[in-house]
N, C-alpha and C positions, 0 to 999 in steps of 0.2 A: 827580175829586178833591174831597174834602169838607174844609172848614175848620171847626175847632172852637175858638172863643175861650173863655177861661176853662178851658182843657183840663186844667190841673193842679189846679183847684179841686174843690169838692165834686161838684156835678152834672155838670160838664164831664168829669171823669175817669171817673165811672161811665158816662156816655154814650160815652166813648171805648172802654171795654172792652165795652160793649153792642154797638157797631158792629163791633168786632173779632170778637165771637161770631157775628156775622152774615156774616163773611167780608170785611168792609171794612177794609183795611189801608192804603188810599190816602188817608191822613189827614194833614192839615197842622195841627199843634197850635200854638195861639197863647196865650201867657200871660206872666206875669212871676213867676218863683219867687224871691220876696223872703225867704221863710221856708224854711229847709232841710227842715223837716219836711213840706213839701208834696211832696217828691220821690217818696216811696213811691207816691203816687197814679198816677204814670205809669211807674214802673219796669218793670212787666210789660206795658205797652201796646205795640202794634205800630203804627208810623206812619212817614211819610216824613221829616218834618222838624219841629223845634220852633223857633218864632220868637217873639221878644219882641213884646209887644203894641204898643209904640210904633213899632218898626220895621215891623210889619205895616201899621198904619194909614198910615204915611208912604208905604209902597209903594203902597197903595190910592190915596192922594191924587195920587201922581205917576205913576199908571197903569203900575206895574211888577209888578203881580200876574199870575200865570200865567193864561193863557186856558183852562187845563185845569180851573179851579175851576168845579164844577157847582152847589155848594151851600155856603152859610155857615151854620153853627149858632152863633149869637151868644149864648153863655151867660155870657160874662165881664161883670163889673160890680163896682162897689163896692157891697156888700150890707150895709154897716154902718148899721143903723137908728138908731144913736146918734151918727152923724156929722152935725154941724150946719153944716158948711161947704158951703153950697148951691152956691157957685161951683165948688168941687172936684167935687161930685157931678154937676153939670150937664156939666162937661167929660168926666168918666169915663162917665157913663150916658146922656147925651143927645147931646152933640156927636159923640162917638165913634160912637154908634149911627147917627146921621144920615149920617155920612160913609161908613160901611160899607154901610148900606142903599142909599145912592145908587149906590155902586160896583156892587153886585149888580144893581140895576135896569138900570143903563146897560150892563152886560155880560152880561145874560140869565142870571144865576146866581140860584138860589133863595136865599131869606133867611128863616130861622126864628129867632126871638129870644125871650129870656126877659124877660117883663114880671113884674109882681108884684101880689099881692092888696093890697099896701100902698097902691095907688092908690085903694082904696075908703074910706080914712079910717076914721071911726067906724062906718061901715056904715049910717048913717041914710038913705042914698039906695038902699040895697039892694046886692045883689051880682050884678046882671045884667051880662053882657058885651056888651050892646047898644051899638052905636056911638053911638046917640042919647043914652045916659046918660053916656058918657065925659066930654064937656065940662063936665058939672055936678059931677063928683067933686071932693072936697076932701081930699087926703091929709093925714095928721096930722104927718108929719115930712119933712125935706128929701129923704131917700131916696125916699119915696113920690112926692114932687113930681117928682124927676128921671125916674122911671119913667113917671109919668102924662104928662109933657110929650112924651115920645117917642110914646106911644100916640096922644095928641091930635094931634101933628104928622102922623102917618100918616093919620089920619081926615080932618083938614082939607085935606090935599093929595091926598086920594082915592087913596091908595096901598095900601089894605088888600086890593085885588084882586090885588096883586103879591107880598105878603109874608104870613107867618104869625107871630102873636104868641101867647105862652102866659103867662097870668097865674098864676104859681106861688103856691099857698097855703103852708101851713106844712110844708116839706119836711124830712125827717129820714132818716138812714140812714148806712151806711158811707161813709168818705172825708170826713167832716166834722170829723175830729179836729183839724185845723189852724185852725179858725174861732174859737177862743178864746170870747169872750163871745157871739158870734153863732151858736155851735153850738146844737143843739136842747137842750131841757130834758132829754131822755133821755140824751144823751151827757154833759152837764155834771153831771147828778144821779146817774148810775149808780155811780160810786165810793162815794158816800155811802150809797146804797141797799145796796150789797154789803157795805160795811165797817161801817156804823153801823145799818143796818136802818131808816132814816128818809129821807124826802124833804122838801125845803123848797119850798113854793109861796107865791106872793104872795097876800096878803090882797086881798079885794075892797073897793073904795071906792065902789061904786055900789049904791044902794038897790035891794033886790029880788034882788040876785045874791050868793049865799053865797060864802064863801071857797072858792077852788078850782073854783067853778062857772063861771068865765070859760071860754068855749068857742072852739075853733079847728077849722078844717078841716085836720087832720093828714094828710099824704100821704107815702107811702114813696117814696124815690128810685127804687126799681126800677120802680114804676108810672109815674113821671114819664118815664123813658127809653122805656118801651113806647109811650106816647102820642107822643113825638117820633118814634119809629120809624114809627108810623102816618102821620104827616104826611110823612115822607120817602118813604114808599111811595105816597102820594097827593098828588103835587105840584099837582094841579089845585084842591085845597082850600086856601083862604086866608082871612085875617081874623084877628081877635083873639079868643082863646078862654080861658075860665077853665080852670084845671087844678088841681082838688082832688078830693076823693072825693064831694063833694056832701052830706056828713054831718058836721055839727059835733059835736065831742066835748069834754067838759070836761077840765080839767087833773087833776081827781080821777080821771076815767076813765083818763087816761094813767098816773097814779101806780099805780092798781090793776093795770094791765096790766104795768107794770114789776115789781111785787112778785110777780105771778103767774108771770112768766117765770123768777124765781129761787126760786120756791116758798117765799115768805115772807109773813107777815101784813102787810097794808098799814098803814103808819104815816106820817102826814103832819104836818109842822110848818108853820104858816102864819106868814110873816114880812112885815115892812113892805116895801112897794114904794118904791123911791127916788122922792123928790119930783119930780125933774126929768123923770120919764117918766109920772107919774100922769095928766096931762092929755093925753097922746099915746098912751095905752094902748088897744089894741083889745080890747073885751070879748067880741066875737062876730065870727067870720068863717065863712061857709059858701058854697062855690062853687055858683052856679047852673050846672048842667052841661048844660042844655037844648041850647045851641048846639053843643057837641061831639057829643052823641048824635045831633043832627039831621043830621050829616054821614055817619052810618052807622057810627060807632065802636061796636064790640061788646065791647070789652075790659072786664074786671071789675077793680075796685079792691080791694085787700086791706083787711080790717077793721083797726081800730086794734090789736086784740089780736093778730091774725096778724102784722102788720108789726113790732110791738114785740117779739114773741116771736122772730121771725127775726133781728132786729137784735141783740138781747141774746144769744141762745143761740148763734148762728153767728158772731158777730163780737166783741162786747164781753166775753163770758165767756171766749172763747178768747184774749183779750188781743191781738186784732188788729182794728183798726178800719178797715183798708184792704180795699177790695173788689177782689179779683182775678178 
């Protein structure tokens, strides 16, 4: 039996359907559906049981979890990068993860978890997923701190031989419709692109970087779950790995891809960035993928143009943002 935390969320729900497509229906889904509009994410999924996240961790602490659990895919977390309550984030993203990881290690169950590129902060230390670099990283926001602390805890306690962590870069795709302000620029901007023929992007406040030339390593959610599938199939591989495409692209590129998908001329309006995030804004992220490829991974990542086209034409234009 496989456990998926965050199963009703964005990546967790796509992962659930991905595993269903591989014939895995012995799934225990863990999450909390506080928003009714998350329900479509798992309406068509096949699974054994759905459990509230608090009940699940209480069962883990009191040793009431089934001995049939072979693997936990810990995707659930508070992913709001504008949440500044560090105590809350540490409870949700650090303490919860430690408890669940400890249970897995003590019960010989596999543990694959979602980390984040937010641990790299402003990128001045580079984007290597080397364990030697991790203690030196300085995340820019409390969310990044909460993710970094768990990575660092694993390394300091020499547990990376027993678990697998994946530092997700900028993930987008179907099933993110419930994420409000934390949804991708593509999802949030698409209605304006379709109806007004224009997209709004933040201005740059860094010398030498033009408006819209801030760059991210954008990765499609369908590529994310394929890599997770690779680690499921190869349980002997462990450690903390970057998970991006390895190719940074600008927001201007992203905009052009969106307009191309709807066969319209690119039109961009550059707007002021809120002052409260200007000193915490990442101007560049690009995953160093050396470590993943060194394990023998042969998968190819979709280009930005391919991913955006699939997302818009097969989901957003069809007025369905849910991945079935």
